Biopython code that builds the backbone (N, CA, C, O; Angstrom):
import numpy as np
from Bio.PDB.StructureBuilder import StructureBuilder

atoms = [
    (1, "MET", "N", (0.858, -1.170, 0.000)),
    (1, "MET", "CA", (0.000, 0.000, 0.000)),
    (1, "MET", "C", (0.904, 1.233, 0.000)),
    (1, "MET", "O", (1.828, 1.331, 0.809)),
    (2, "SER", "N", (0.645, 2.139, -0.878)),
    (2, "SER", "CA", (1.494, 3.319, -1.002)),
    (2, "SER", "C", (1.194, 4.315, 0.120)),
    (2, "SER", "O", (0.187, 4.209, 0.820)),
    (3, "ILE", "N", (2.074, 5.256, 0.262)),
    (3, "ILE", "CA", (1.933, 6.279, 1.299)),
    (3, "ILE", "C", (0.655, 7.078, 1.075)),
    (3, "ILE", "O", (-0.073, 7.389, 2.018)),
    (4, "ILE", "N", (0.399, 7.400, -0.178)),
    (4, "ILE", "CA", (-0.797, 8.184, -0.506)),
    (4, "ILE", "C", (-2.050, 7.400, -0.130)),
    (4, "ILE", "O", (-3.000, 7.963, 0.415)),
    (5, "GLN", "N", (-2.049, 6.117, -0.419)),
    (5, "GLN", "CA", (-3.209, 5.302, -0.087)),
    (5, "GLN", "C", (-3.400, 5.219, 1.424)),
    (5, "GLN", "O", (-4.531, 5.266, 1.909)),
    (6, "LYS", "N", (-2.304, 5.097, 2.170)),
    (6, "LYS", "CA", (-2.398, 5.062, 3.632)),
    (6, "LYS", "C", (-2.958, 6.377, 4.160)),
    (6, "LYS", "O", (-3.833, 6.392, 5.026)),
    (7, "LYS", "N", (-2.437, 7.484, 3.622)),
    (7, "LYS", "CA", (-2.921, 8.788, 4.064)),
    (7, "LYS", "C", (-4.397, 8.955, 3.725)),
    (7, "LYS", "O", (-5.173, 9.484, 4.520)),
    (8, "GLU", "N", (-4.767, 8.500, 2.549)),
    (8, "GLU", "CA", (-6.163, 8.614, 2.149)),
    (8, "GLU", "C", (-7.042, 7.780, 3.074)),
    (8, "GLU", "O", (-8.114, 8.225, 3.484)),
    (9, "LYS", "N", (-6.592, 6.578, 3.399)),
    (9, "LYS", "CA", (-7.346, 5.709, 4.307)),
    (9, "LYS", "C", (-7.506, 6.386, 5.666)),
    (9, "LYS", "O", (-8.596, 6.389, 6.238)),
    (10, "ASN", "N", (-6.414, 6.962, 6.182)),
    (10, "ASN", "CA", (-6.477, 7.663, 7.463)),
    (10, "ASN", "C", (-7.425, 8.855, 7.397)),
    (10, "ASN", "O", (-8.184, 9.107, 8.333)),
    (11, "LEU", "N", (-7.377, 9.584, 6.290)),
    (11, "LEU", "CA", (-8.275, 10.728, 6.131)),
    (11, "LEU", "C", (-9.732, 10.282, 6.111)),
    (11, "LEU", "O", (-10.596, 10.906, 6.726)),
    (12, "ILE", "N", (-9.982, 9.215, 5.407)),
    (12, "ILE", "CA", (-11.360, 8.706, 5.325)),
    (12, "ILE", "C", (-11.841, 8.277, 6.706)),
    (12, "ILE", "O", (-12.985, 8.543, 7.075)),
    (13, "GLN", "N", (-10.977, 7.617, 7.467)),
    (13, "GLN", "CA", (-11.349, 7.211, 8.818)),
    (13, "GLN", "C", (-11.614, 8.431, 9.694)),
    (13, "GLN", "O", (-12.580, 8.461, 10.456)),
    (14, "LEU", "N", (-10.763, 9.416, 9.582)),
    (14, "LEU", "CA", (-10.931, 10.629, 10.377)),
    (14, "LEU", "C", (-12.224, 11.345, 10.003)),
    (14, "LEU", "O", (-12.962, 11.804, 10.875)),
    (15, "ILE", "N", (-12.492, 11.436, 8.718)),
    (15, "ILE", "CA", (-13.729, 12.082, 8.262)),
    (15, "ILE", "C", (-14.940, 11.310, 8.766)),
    (15, "ILE", "O", (-15.939, 11.893, 9.188)),
    (16, "SER", "N", (-14.830, 10.006, 8.711)),
    (16, "SER", "CA", (-15.927, 9.175, 9.198)),
    (16, "SER", "C", (-16.171, 9.425, 10.681)),
    (16, "SER", "O", (-17.316, 9.555, 11.116)),
    (17, "LYS", "N", (-15.094, 9.491, 11.451)),
    (17, "LYS", "CA", (-15.238, 9.761, 12.888)),
    (17, "LYS", "C", (-15.827, 11.149, 13.124)),
    (17, "LYS", "O", (-16.673, 11.328, 14.000)),
    (18, "LEU", "N", (-15.383, 12.118, 12.351)),
    (18, "LEU", "CA", (-15.907, 13.473, 12.496)),
    (18, "LEU", "C", (-17.394, 13.526, 12.151)),
    (18, "LEU", "O", (-18.164, 14.254, 12.778)),
    (19, "ASN", "N", (-17.778, 12.757, 11.159)),
    (19, "ASN", "CA", (-19.183, 12.750, 10.750)),
    (19, "ASN", "C", (-20.076, 12.094, 11.798)),
    (19, "ASN", "O", (-21.260, 12.412, 11.907)),
    (20, "THR", "N", (-19.495, 11.172, 12.568)),
    (20, "THR", "CA", (-20.317, 10.483, 13.568)),
    (20, "THR", "C", (-20.525, 11.307, 14.831)),
    (20, "THR", "O", (-21.396, 10.994, 15.643)),
    (21, "LEU", "N", (-19.738, 12.344, 14.996)),
    (21, "LEU", "CA", (-19.937, 13.194, 16.171)),
    (21, "LEU", "C", (-21.287, 13.899, 16.085)),
    (21, "LEU", "O", (-21.709, 14.364, 15.026)),
    (22, "THR", "N", (-21.911, 13.954, 17.179)),
    (22, "THR", "CA", (-23.212, 14.649, 17.203)),
    (22, "THR", "C", (-23.235, 15.629, 18.364)),
    (22, "THR", "O", (-22.294, 15.715, 19.153)),
    (23, "LEU", "N", (-24.284, 16.331, 18.441)),
    (23, "LEU", "CA", (-24.432, 17.309, 19.510)),
    (23, "LEU", "C", (-24.744, 16.639, 20.852)),
    (23, "LEU", "O", (-24.791, 17.318, 21.878)),
    (24, "THR", "N", (-24.951, 15.356, 20.860)),
    (24, "THR", "CA", (-25.289, 14.661, 22.099)),
    (24, "THR", "C", (-24.143, 14.636, 23.087)),
    (24, "THR", "O", (-24.346, 14.309, 24.256)),
    (25, "TYR", "N", (-22.979, 14.965, 22.659)),
    (25, "TYR", "CA", (-21.842, 14.987, 23.565)),
    (25, "TYR", "C", (-21.788, 16.277, 24.379)),
    (25, "TYR", "O", (-20.894, 16.464, 25.205)),
    (26, "SER", "N", (-22.701, 17.116, 24.151)),
    (26, "SER", "CA", (-22.787, 18.390, 24.863)),
    (26, "SER", "C", (-21.530, 19.224, 24.666)),
    (26, "SER", "O", (-21.038, 19.863, 25.595)),
    (27, "GLN", "N", (-21.040, 19.207, 23.486)),
    (27, "GLN", "CA", (-19.868, 20.012, 23.182)),
    (27, "GLN", "C", (-20.318, 21.438, 22.901)),
    (27, "GLN", "O", (-21.373, 21.671, 22.312)),
    (28, "PRO", "N", (-19.516, 22.362, 23.325)),
    (28, "PRO", "CA", (-19.868, 23.750, 23.023)),
    (28, "PRO", "C", (-19.844, 23.986, 21.499)),
    (28, "PRO", "O", (-19.181, 23.263, 20.755)),
    (29, "THR", "N", (-20.556, 24.975, 21.075)),
    (29, "THR", "CA", (-20.680, 25.286, 19.660)),
    (29, "THR", "C", (-19.326, 25.576, 19.027)),
    (29, "THR", "O", (-19.080, 25.170, 17.891)),
    (30, "TYR", "N", (-18.462, 26.258, 19.727)),
    (30, "TYR", "CA", (-17.160, 26.585, 19.146)),
    (30, "TYR", "C", (-16.343, 25.319, 18.890)),
    (30, "TYR", "O", (-15.563, 25.274, 17.938)),
    (31, "GLU", "N", (-16.511, 24.279, 19.731)),
    (31, "GLU", "CA", (-15.824, 23.009, 19.503)),
    (31, "GLU", "C", (-16.340, 22.350, 18.220)),
    (31, "GLU", "O", (-15.565, 21.829, 17.417)),
    (32, "ILE", "N", (-17.619, 22.383, 18.053)),
    (32, "ILE", "CA", (-18.215, 21.796, 16.850)),
    (32, "ILE", "C", (-17.726, 22.531, 15.614)),
    (32, "ILE", "O", (-17.380, 21.902, 14.614)),
    (33, "GLU", "N", (-17.696, 23.834, 15.673)),
    (33, "GLU", "CA", (-17.218, 24.634, 14.547)),
    (33, "GLU", "C", (-15.743, 24.365, 14.271)),
    (33, "GLU", "O", (-15.306, 24.308, 13.122)),
    (34, "LYS", "N", (-15.004, 24.204, 15.337)),
    (34, "LYS", "CA", (-13.580, 23.897, 15.187)),
    (34, "LYS", "C", (-13.396, 22.551, 14.482)),
    (34, "LYS", "O", (-12.557, 22.416, 13.591)),
    (35, "ILE", "N", (-14.180, 21.572, 14.887)),
    (35, "ILE", "CA", (-14.106, 20.243, 14.263)),
    (35, "ILE", "C", (-14.515, 20.326, 12.797)),
    (35, "ILE", "O", (-13.873, 19.724, 11.937)),
    (36, "LYS", "N", (-15.566, 21.061, 12.514)),
    (36, "LYS", "CA", (-16.008, 21.213, 11.122)),
    (36, "LYS", "C", (-14.934, 21.900, 10.288)),
    (36, "LYS", "O", (-14.674, 21.519, 9.146)),
    (37, "THR", "N", (-14.318, 22.913, 10.875)),
    (37, "THR", "CA", (-13.256, 23.635, 10.172)),
    (37, "THR", "C", (-12.078, 22.694, 9.886)),
    (37, "THR", "O", (-11.530, 22.687, 8.784)),
    (38, "GLU", "N", (-11.701, 21.905, 10.892)),
    (38, "GLU", "CA", (-10.618, 20.941, 10.693)),
    (38, "GLU", "C", (-10.981, 19.911, 9.624)),
    (38, "GLU", "O", (-10.153, 19.542, 8.791)),
    (39, "LYS", "N", (-12.214, 19.463, 9.664)),
    (39, "LYS", "CA", (-12.690, 18.505, 8.665)),
    (39, "LYS", "C", (-12.572, 19.102, 7.266)),
    (39, "LYS", "O", (-12.069, 18.457, 6.346)),
    (40, "ASN", "N", (-13.035, 20.325, 7.117)),
    (40, "ASN", "CA", (-12.965, 20.985, 5.807)),
    (40, "ASN", "C", (-11.524, 21.183, 5.357)),
    (40, "ASN", "O", (-11.208, 21.041, 4.176)),
    (41, "GLU", "N", (-10.662, 21.509, 6.299)),
    (41, "GLU", "CA", (-9.248, 21.691, 5.974)),
    (41, "GLU", "C", (-8.623, 20.359, 5.528)),
    (41, "GLU", "O", (-7.848, 20.322, 4.572)),
    (42, "ILE", "N", (-8.960, 19.290, 6.215)),
    (42, "ILE", "CA", (-8.443, 17.964, 5.841)),
    (42, "ILE", "C", (-8.939, 17.584, 4.447)),
    (42, "ILE", "O", (-8.180, 17.059, 3.632)),
    (43, "LEU", "N", (-10.201, 17.849, 4.181)),
    (43, "LEU", "CA", (-10.751, 17.546, 2.847)),
    (43, "LEU", "C", (-10.050, 18.372, 1.769)),
    (43, "LEU", "O", (-9.761, 17.871, 0.683)),
    (44, "ARG", "N", (-9.780, 19.640, 2.080)),
    (44, "ARG", "CA", (-9.080, 20.505, 1.123)),
    (44, "ARG", "C", (-7.670, 19.977, 0.868)),
    (44, "ARG", "O", (-7.217, 19.929, -0.275)),
    (45, "GLN", "N", (-6.980, 19.581, 1.935)),
    (45, "GLN", "CA", (-5.631, 19.037, 1.783)),
    (45, "GLN", "C", (-5.642, 17.749, 0.965)),
    (45, "GLN", "O", (-4.772, 17.519, 0.125)),
    (46, "LYS", "N", (-6.634, 16.926, 1.225)),
    (46, "LYS", "CA", (-6.762, 15.682, 0.463)),
    (46, "LYS", "C", (-6.930, 15.993, -1.022)),
    (46, "LYS", "O", (-6.283, 15.373, -1.867)),
    (47, "PHE", "N", (-7.783, 16.935, -1.334)),
    (47, "PHE", "CA", (-8.007, 17.321, -2.723)),
    (47, "PHE", "C", (-6.715, 17.823, -3.364)),
    (47, "PHE", "O", (-6.394, 17.455, -4.494)),
    (48, "GLU", "N", (-5.976, 18.661, -2.643)),
    (48, "GLU", "CA", (-4.721, 19.196, -3.169)),
    (48, "GLU", "C", (-3.699, 18.081, -3.397)),
    (48, "GLU", "O", (-3.007, 18.069, -4.414)),
    (49, "ILE", "N", (-3.608, 17.158, -2.461)),
    (49, "ILE", "CA", (-2.667, 16.044, -2.599)),
    (49, "ILE", "C", (-3.044, 15.179, -3.798)),
    (49, "ILE", "O", (-2.175, 14.766, -4.565)),
    (50, "GLU", "N", (-4.325, 14.907, -3.957)),
    (50, "GLU", "CA", (-4.764, 14.115, -5.110)),
    (50, "GLU", "C", (-4.442, 14.838, -6.421)),
    (50, "GLU", "O", (-4.005, 14.220, -7.393)),
    (51, "LYS", "N", (-4.662, 16.132, -6.431)),
    (51, "LYS", "CA", (-4.370, 16.922, -7.629)),
    (51, "LYS", "C", (-2.874, 16.889, -7.946)),
    (51, "LYS", "O", (-2.492, 16.692, -9.099)),
    (52, "LYS", "N", (-2.031, 17.080, -6.939)),
    (52, "LYS", "CA", (-0.583, 17.026, -7.150)),
    (52, "LYS", "C", (-0.153, 15.639, -7.604)),
    (52, "LYS", "O", (0.717, 15.495, -8.463)),
    (53, "ASN", "N", (-0.770, 14.626, -7.019)),
    (53, "ASN", "CA", (-0.451, 13.256, -7.421)),
    (53, "ASN", "C", (-0.779, 13.020, -8.896)),
    (53, "ASN", "O", (0.004, 12.400, -9.616)),
    (54, "GLN", "N", (-1.914, 13.506, -9.339)),
    (54, "GLN", "CA", (-2.290, 13.367, -10.748)),
    (54, "GLN", "C", (-1.300, 14.094, -11.647)),
    (54, "GLN", "O", (-0.908, 13.578, -12.694)),
    (55, "GLU", "N", (-0.899, 15.286, -11.239)),
    (55, "GLU", "CA", (0.074, 16.043, -12.031)),
    (55, "GLU", "C", (1.407, 15.293, -12.110)),
    (55, "GLU", "O", (2.022, 15.218, -13.173)),
    (56, "LEU", "N", (1.837, 14.750, -10.993)),
    (56, "LEU", "CA", (3.089, 13.986, -10.982)),
    (56, "LEU", "C", (2.990, 12.727, -11.847)),
    (56, "LEU", "O", (3.939, 12.364, -12.542)),
    (57, "MET", "N", (1.859, 12.083, -11.796)),
    (57, "MET", "CA", (1.664, 10.890, -12.626)),
    (57, "MET", "C", (1.693, 11.244, -14.110)),
    (57, "MET", "O", (2.264, 10.507, -14.914)),
    (58, "ARG", "N", (1.079, 12.369, -14.475)),
    (58, "ARG", "CA", (1.111, 12.827, -15.862)),
    (58, "ARG", "C", (2.547, 13.119, -16.290)),
    (58, "ARG", "O", (2.985, 12.713, -17.367)),
    (59, "GLU", "N", (3.261, 13.824, -15.434)),
    (59, "GLU", "CA", (4.649, 14.165, -15.740)),
    (59, "GLU", "C", (5.501, 12.904, -15.849)),
    (59, "GLU", "O", (6.371, 12.802, -16.713)),
    (60, "HIS", "N", (5.243, 11.963, -14.976)),
    (60, "HIS", "CA", (5.978, 10.691, -15.015)),
    (60, "HIS", "C", (5.748, 9.970, -16.348)),
    (60, "HIS", "O", (6.695, 9.497, -16.976)),
    (61, "ARG", "N", (4.493, 9.891, -16.771)),
    (61, "ARG", "CA", (4.189, 9.242, -18.055)),
    (61, "ARG", "C", (4.869, 9.958, -19.209)),
    (61, "ARG", "O", (5.419, 9.320, -20.107)),
    (62, "TYR", "N", (4.831, 11.299, -19.184)),
    (62, "TYR", "CA", (5.460, 12.081, -20.242)),
    (62, "TYR", "C", (6.964, 11.822, -20.295)),
    (62, "TYR", "O", (7.525, 11.587, -21.365)),
    (63, "LEU", "N", (7.609, 11.867, -19.131)),
    (63, "LEU", "CA", (9.060, 11.660, -19.095)),
    (63, "LEU", "C", (9.438, 10.229, -19.489)),
    (63, "LEU", "O", (10.445, 10.003, -20.160)),
    (64, "LYS", "N", (8.633, 9.293, -19.070)),
    (64, "LYS", "CA", (8.887, 7.898, -19.435)),
    (64, "LYS", "C", (8.794, 7.717, -20.953)),
    (64, "LYS", "O", (9.620, 7.035, -21.559)),
    (65, "GLU", "N", (7.786, 8.332, -21.550)),
    (65, "GLU", "CA", (7.630, 8.264, -23.003)),
    (65, "GLU", "C", (8.800, 8.947, -23.705)),
    (65, "GLU", "O", (9.307, 8.453, -24.712)),
    (66, "LYS", "N", (9.213, 10.071, -23.170)),
    (66, "LYS", "CA", (10.332, 10.806, -23.763)),
    (66, "LYS", "C", (11.619, 9.980, -23.695)),
    (66, "LYS", "O", (12.387, 9.946, -24.657)),
    (67, "ILE", "N", (11.850, 9.322, -22.573)),
    (67, "ILE", "CA", (13.031, 8.462, -22.437)),
    (67, "ILE", "C", (12.979, 7.325, -23.448)),
    (67, "ILE", "O", (13.988, 7.001, -24.074)),
    (68, "THR", "N", (11.828, 6.732, -23.607)),
    (68, "THR", "CA", (11.675, 5.642, -24.579)),
    (68, "THR", "C", (11.983, 6.136, -25.987)),
    (68, "THR", "O", (12.677, 5.460, -26.747)),
    (69, "ASN", "N", (11.475, 7.300, -26.332)),
    (69, "ASN", "CA", (11.739, 7.868, -27.653)),
    (69, "ASN", "C", (13.218, 8.157, -27.856)),
    (69, "ASN", "O", (13.768, 7.887, -28.923)),
    (70, "LEU", "N", (13.859, 8.704, -26.832)),
    (70, "LEU", "CA", (15.292, 8.997, -26.932)),
    (70, "LEU", "C", (16.104, 7.708, -27.073)),
    (70, "LEU", "O", (17.070, 7.661, -27.835)),
    (71, "GLN", "N", (15.722, 6.689, -26.356)),
    (71, "GLN", "CA", (16.420, 5.408, -26.475)),
    (71, "GLN", "C", (16.262, 4.846, -27.890)),
    (71, "GLN", "O", (17.204, 4.293, -28.459)),
    (72, "SER", "N", (15.085, 4.994, -28.435)),
    (72, "SER", "CA", (14.835, 4.532, -29.797)),
    (72, "SER", "C", (15.699, 5.303, -30.798)),
    (72, "SER", "O", (16.278, 4.715, -31.711)),
    (73, "GLU", "N", (15.779, 6.614, -30.620)),
    (73, "GLU", "CA", (16.606, 7.438, -31.506)),
    (73, "GLU", "C", (18.078, 7.043, -31.411)),
    (73, "GLU", "O", (18.770, 6.956, -32.425)),
    (74, "ILE", "N", (18.543, 6.808, -30.206)),
    (74, "ILE", "CA", (19.939, 6.414, -30.017)),
    (74, "ILE", "C", (20.210, 5.089, -30.706)),
    (74, "ILE", "O", (21.245, 4.914, -31.350)),
    (75, "LYS", "N", (19.293, 4.174, -30.572)),
    (75, "LYS", "CA", (19.446, 2.863, -31.215)),
    (75, "LYS", "C", (19.539, 3.021, -32.733)),
    (75, "LYS", "O", (20.392, 2.408, -33.375)),
    (76, "LYS", "N", (18.663, 3.838, -33.298)),
    (76, "LYS", "CA", (18.689, 4.062, -34.750)),
    (76, "LYS", "C", (20.008, 4.695, -35.178)),
    (76, "LYS", "O", (20.589, 4.305, -36.190)),
    (77, "LYS", "N", (20.476, 5.662, -34.413)),
    (77, "LYS", "CA", (21.735, 6.327, -34.762)),
    (77, "LYS", "C", (22.911, 5.356, -34.673)),
    (77, "LYS", "O", (23.821, 5.399, -35.501)),
    (78, "LEU", "N", (22.889, 4.496, -33.685)),
    (78, "LEU", "CA", (23.954, 3.508, -33.559)),
    (78, "LEU", "C", (23.945, 2.535, -34.741)),
    (78, "LEU", "O", (24.997, 2.150, -35.252)),
    (79, "GLU", "N", (22.753, 2.149, -35.158)),
    (79, "GLU", "CA", (22.638, 1.262, -36.328)),
    (79, "GLU", "C", (23.172, 1.959, -37.575)),
    (79, "GLU", "O", (23.879, 1.348, -38.375)),
    (80, "LEU", "N", (22.836, 3.230, -37.740)),
    (80, "LEU", "CA", (23.344, 3.987, -38.884)),
    (80, "LEU", "C", (24.866, 4.105, -38.825)),
    (80, "LEU", "O", (25.549, 3.990, -39.843)),
    (81, "ASP", "N", (25.374, 4.331, -37.640)),
    (81, "ASP", "CA", (26.824, 4.399, -37.444)),
    (81, "ASP", "C", (27.495, 3.085, -37.834)),
    (81, "ASP", "O", (28.511, 3.068, -38.529)),
    (82, "ASP", "N", (26.916, 2.011, -37.380)),
    (82, "ASP", "CA", (27.472, 0.690, -37.710)),
    (82, "ASP", "C", (27.460, 0.451, -39.220)),
    (82, "ASP", "O", (28.438, -0.024, -39.797)),
    (83, "ASN", "N", (26.347, 0.786, -39.839)),
    (83, "ASN", "CA", (26.248, 0.610, -41.291)),
    (83, "ASN", "C", (27.274, 1.479, -42.021)),
    (83, "ASN", "O", (27.904, 1.039, -42.982)),
    (84, "PHE", "N", (27.427, 2.680, -41.565)),
    (84, "PHE", "CA", (28.394, 3.589, -42.166)),
    (84, "PHE", "C", (29.814, 3.037, -42.037)),
    (84, "PHE", "O", (30.586, 3.039, -42.996)),
    (85, "ASN", "N", (30.138, 2.566, -40.839)),
    (85, "ASN", "CA", (31.467, 1.986, -40.615)),
    (85, "ASN", "C", (31.699, 0.745, -41.470)),
    (85, "ASN", "O", (32.809, 0.529, -41.958)),
    (86, "GLN", "N", (30.688, -0.052, -41.652)),
    (86, "GLN", "CA", (30.808, -1.241, -42.507)),
    (86, "GLN", "C", (31.067, -0.824, -43.962)),
    (86, "GLN", "O", (31.895, -1.420, -44.651)),
    (87, "GLU", "N", (30.365, 0.180, -44.402)),
    (87, "GLU", "CA", (30.558, 0.669, -45.767)),
    (87, "GLU", "C", (31.974, 1.227, -45.944)),
    (87, "GLU", "O", (32.621, 0.998, -46.966)),
    (88, "ILE", "N", (32.431, 1.943, -44.956)),
    (88, "ILE", "CA", (33.796, 2.487, -45.017)),
    (88, "ILE", "C", (34.807, 1.350, -45.078)),
    (88, "ILE", "O", (35.764, 1.407, -45.850)),
    (89, "ASP", "N", (34.599, 0.317, -44.265)),
    (89, "ASP", "CA", (35.500, -0.843, -44.281)),
    (89, "ASP", "C", (35.501, -1.519, -45.653)),
    (89, "ASP", "O", (36.555, -1.913, -46.153)),
    (90, "LYS", "N", (34.335, -1.651, -46.251)),
    (90, "LYS", "CA", (34.241, -2.254, -47.584)),
    (90, "LYS", "C", (35.003, -1.422, -48.606)),
    (90, "LYS", "O", (35.775, -1.948, -49.408)),
    (91, "LEU", "N", (34.774, -0.121, -48.562)),
    (91, "LEU", "CA", (35.457, 0.768, -49.510)),
    (91, "LEU", "C", (36.970, 0.757, -49.294)),
    (91, "LEU", "O", (37.748, 0.795, -50.247)),
    (92, "SER", "N", (37.356, 0.706, -48.063)),
    (92, "SER", "CA", (38.780, 0.649, -47.754)),
    (92, "SER", "C", (39.397, -0.625, -48.313)),
    (92, "SER", "O", (40.478, -0.598, -48.900)),
    (93, "GLN", "N", (38.719, -1.710, -48.131)),
    (93, "GLN", "CA", (39.210, -2.998, -48.657)),
    (93, "GLN", "C", (39.268, -2.971, -50.182)),
    (93, "GLN", "O", (40.237, -3.443, -50.777)),
    (94, "GLU", "N", (38.253, -2.433, -50.800)),
    (94, "GLU", "CA", (38.242, -2.324, -52.261)),
    (94, "GLU", "C", (39.388, -1.445, -52.752)),
    (94, "GLU", "O", (40.035, -1.747, -53.755)),
    (95, "THR", "N", (39.627, -0.358, -52.031)),
    (95, "THR", "CA", (40.728, 0.545, -52.395)),
    (95, "THR", "C", (42.058, -0.172, -52.288)),
    (95, "THR", "O", (42.908, -0.047, -53.170)),
    (96, "GLU", "N", (42.241, -0.916, -51.224)),
    (96, "GLU", "CA", (43.485, -1.684, -51.066)),
    (96, "GLU", "C", (43.652, -2.688, -52.194)),
    (96, "GLU", "O", (44.752, -2.864, -52.718)),
    (97, "ASN", "N", (42.581, -3.333, -52.558)),
    (97, "ASN", "CA", (42.632, -4.306, -53.658)),
    (97, "ASN", "C", (42.996, -3.615, -54.969)),
    (97, "ASN", "O", (43.801, -4.124, -55.748)),
    (98, "LEU", "N", (42.403, -2.469, -55.199)),
    (98, "LEU", "CA", (42.702, -1.737, -56.431)),
    (98, "LEU", "C", (44.160, -1.266, -56.465)),
    (98, "LEU", "O", (44.820, -1.354, -57.500)),
    (99, "VAL", "N", (44.645, -0.777, -55.356)),
    (99, "VAL", "CA", (46.040, -0.332, -55.286)),
    (99, "VAL", "C", (46.965, -1.518, -55.533)),
    (99, "VAL", "O", (47.980, -1.404, -56.218)),
    (100, "SER", "N", (46.597, -2.635, -54.969)),
    (100, "SER", "CA", (47.406, -3.844, -55.173)),
    (100, "SER", "C", (47.411, -4.251, -56.645)),
    (100, "SER", "O", (48.455, -4.626, -57.179)),
    (101, "GLU", "N", (46.291, -4.182, -57.285)),
    (101, "GLU", "CA", (46.189, -4.533, -58.715)),
    (101, "GLU", "C", (46.990, -3.562, -59.574)),
    (101, "GLU", "O", (47.674, -3.959, -60.518)),
    (102, "ILE", "N", (46.892, -2.292, -59.229)),
    (102, "ILE", "CA", (47.635, -1.271, -59.978)),
    (102, "ILE", "C", (49.129, -1.512, -59.846)),
    (102, "ILE", "O", (49.869, -1.395, -60.823)),
    (103, "GLU", "N", (49.577, -1.848, -58.637)),
    (103, "GLU", "CA", (50.993, -2.103, -58.419)),
    (103, "GLU", "C", (51.445, -3.328, -59.224)),
    (103, "GLU", "O", (52.559, -3.347, -59.747)),
    (104, "LYS", "N", (50.596, -4.337, -59.324)),
    (104, "LYS", "CA", (50.935, -5.519, -60.131)),
    (104, "LYS", "C", (51.098, -5.145, -61.595)),
    (104, "LYS", "O", (52.017, -5.618, -62.263)),
    (105, "TRP", "N", (50.230, -4.318, -62.081)),
    (105, "TRP", "CA", (50.261, -3.930, -63.489)),
    (105, "TRP", "C", (51.459, -3.023, -63.799)),
    (105, "TRP", "O", (51.982, -3.012, -64.913)),
    (106, "GLN", "N", (51.864, -2.285, -62.808)),
    (106, "GLN", "CA", (52.990, -1.379, -63.028)),
    (106, "GLN", "C", (54.309, -2.139, -63.036)),
    (106, "GLN", "O", (55.292, -1.618, -63.562)),
    (107, "MET", "N", (54.375, -3.286, -62.508)),
    (107, "MET", "CA", (55.625, -4.060, -62.484)),
    (107, "MET", "C", (55.861, -4.764, -63.743)),
    (107, "MET", "O", (56.869, -5.457, -63.882)),
]
sb = StructureBuilder()
sb.init_structure("model")
sb.init_model(0)
sb.init_chain("A")
sb.init_seg("    ")
for serial, (resi, resn, name, xyz) in enumerate(atoms, 1):
    if name == "N":
        sb.init_residue(resn, " ", resi, " ")
    sb.init_atom(name, np.array(xyz, "f"), 0.0, 1.0, " ", f" {name:<3s}", serial, name[0])
structure = sb.get_structure()
């Protein structure tokens, strides 16, 4: 269970407990208002945390996709590099063969 899920579970339990409080406890009005204010503040914090979590998840997906794309580009460039080097090696070998043939003909 993630930290966010634990916090959410705790918040839900706290909200549930706050909702079960009634005036039968003979609490003064200011206590009730204080509890309601705290409840509203907890709900607001929960909303903000959920919103930030969604933003982070979006950013995570974006960055993960970007990394995948960059890895793909690097792979393609490496393949092109390898092909280029192979072509250079072939041309070099052909050049050596031609020089060798020319030297034979000149003798």
